[in-house]
N, C-alpha and C positions, 0 to 999 in steps of 0.2 A: 185520466184513464190509463190503466196499465195494460200492456200487451204481452203476448206470448211469443217469444223468439225473435220477431221482427217488428219494427215500429218506425214511423216517420218522426223526425224531430229536427226543426230548423232547416228544412229543405233537404235533409240527408236521410238515408236509410240506416238504421242501427240494427245490428244483428247480435243477439245475446249469445255469448259463448257458454253460458250456463255453468261457469266454474265458480269456485269459492271466492275468487277475487272480484267477481262481478265485472269481468272484462267484457268488452263488446267490440264489434267492428263498426266503424263509421264508414259508410259507402256514399261518396258524393260523385258528381259528374266528373271530377278531376282525378280523385285518388280514392284508395281505401287504406285504412290504417287501423291497427289494434289500439284501442284506448285502455288504459290501465284500470279504469272504472267507468261505469255508466254515468254520463254527465248529470242526469237527474233521474228520479224514479220513473223509469220507463217500463220495466218488465216485472211480471209476476211469474213464479215458477210453481209447477205442480209435480210432474213426473219427468221433467226434462233431465237429460244426462249431459255432462260436459261435451262440448264439441272440440275437436282438435284445433289447435291454433294454426291459422293458415300460414303458408310459407311462400314467399315470393319467388323462390327458386324452383318453380314447377316446370315440368316439360311442356313445350308449346302444344303438344297433342294430348294433354292429360285428360281432357273431356272425352276424346275419342277412345282413349284407353279405358275410361270408365264404362263407356257404352259397349266395349268389347266383352264386358262381364255379363251383358244381357244376351238374349237370343234374337234381338232385332236384326234382320238381314237387309231390309230395304232402306236405301238412303233417305227417302222421304219420311220413313218412320223414325229414323235416328234424328233427323233435323227437327221433327215435331217434338220428340222427347226432349231434345236439348232446350228448345224454346219453353216447353212446359216446365222443366226443372228450374230454369232461370226465373220464370214467372213466380215460382214459389217463394222467392226471396223478396218479392215486392208486396208490402203490406197494403191492406185496405182496398184491394181490387177484387172483383168477382173472378175466381179461378175456375178453369175447366175441371170437371170431375174426371179422374183417371179411372176408367172402367176397363179392366183386363179380363179377358175370357180365353179359354183354350182347354186343351185336353189335360188330363192328369199328368203332372210332371213337366209341364211346359214353362216352368219358372215364373209363374205369375206372382207368387208370394215372394220369390227372390227379388224380382224387380221392385216390388213395393218396398221391401226391406232395404234395398240399396239406396233408393231415393230417400226414404225416411232417415236413414243413417247419415246421408249426405247433407240433408237440409235441416231436419228437426229430430235428432236422436232423443229417444225417450223410452220409458218402460211402461207398459209393454210396447214392443215395436209395432206389432199389428194388433188390431182390436177385433172384438166379436160383436155382432149385432145382437142385442138383447131384445126381448119382447116389450120391455118397458121403455116408453118414449123418454122418460126422465133420465134414465141411464144413458141414452144416446146423447141427450142435451148436455149432460155433465161431461161425457167423454169429449164432446166438441169444445166445451168451455175450457178444458184442461190441455188441449193439444193444438198446436199450430197446424200440423198435418194429422189427419185421422184417416188411416187406411184400414179397411175392413177385409178380413181374410176369409176365404172359403164360404162365401155367402151362398146358401142353398135356397132357403125360404125367407121371404121378407115380410115383415108386418105391413099392414095396409097403410100406416101412417108414414113409412120410411121415405117414399119417393118425394112427398111434399116437404118433409123435414130436411131431406138432403138438398133439394133445390134451394130452399130458404137459407140453409147453412152456408152455401157458397156465395149467395148474393147479399147476405147480411140480414140478421134477424135478432130480435130480443125475445127472451123467454123468462117466465117467472115461475117460482114454486114457493110454497109456504115453508118458512124457516123451521118451525116446529108445529106439530099437529095441534098443539094447545094454544097457539097464538095467531095473530093476524099479520105478522111481519113476513115480507117477501124477500127471497133471494132473486136478484135480477141477473140474468145472463145475457150479454150482448156480444155477438161475434160474427165474423166473416171468415170462414175457414177453408182450408185446402182439404179436399175430401176424395176418397177413392175406394173402389170395391173390386174384388176379384172373385171369380167363380167359374165352374166348369160349364 
């Protein structure tokens, strides 16, 4: 099975840098290192964009500097966000849904964009909820992180599909209207919504 952006392989986490050289990060209990190519076919790509190559010469408080770009003021909110972001790099676990709400101009979309660019850069950065459930399923199948922006009205099926998406689910759809072949989607995704 192929993964999007992160995968387990031989007891380590592999993170796809999504560049032309098919480089990835190998993250083990002891070290992390950039590999010149993915060791075996682990990843599939749809709309992912290349991630910056990590640098070991980072400042010790780099994560705190990242959080200064947000409008989170409470220490417990910052700690919770740090844990949440780190969890996004761990494949095949149920992830908490990031639900952001607040007044217009409170940087909800900005926070989602920052996290998406840090963990799973892709195009488009933020998604729109469509009325068609199959569009939602395909968006989830093509993104490790699917963040939905400015959600005002939700279709009746959305809450069930969102809960199943973070705990793991399989979906099928007919390949062509004229045949009986199926396209099977299986995923466990990182999901979030924002709205006023």
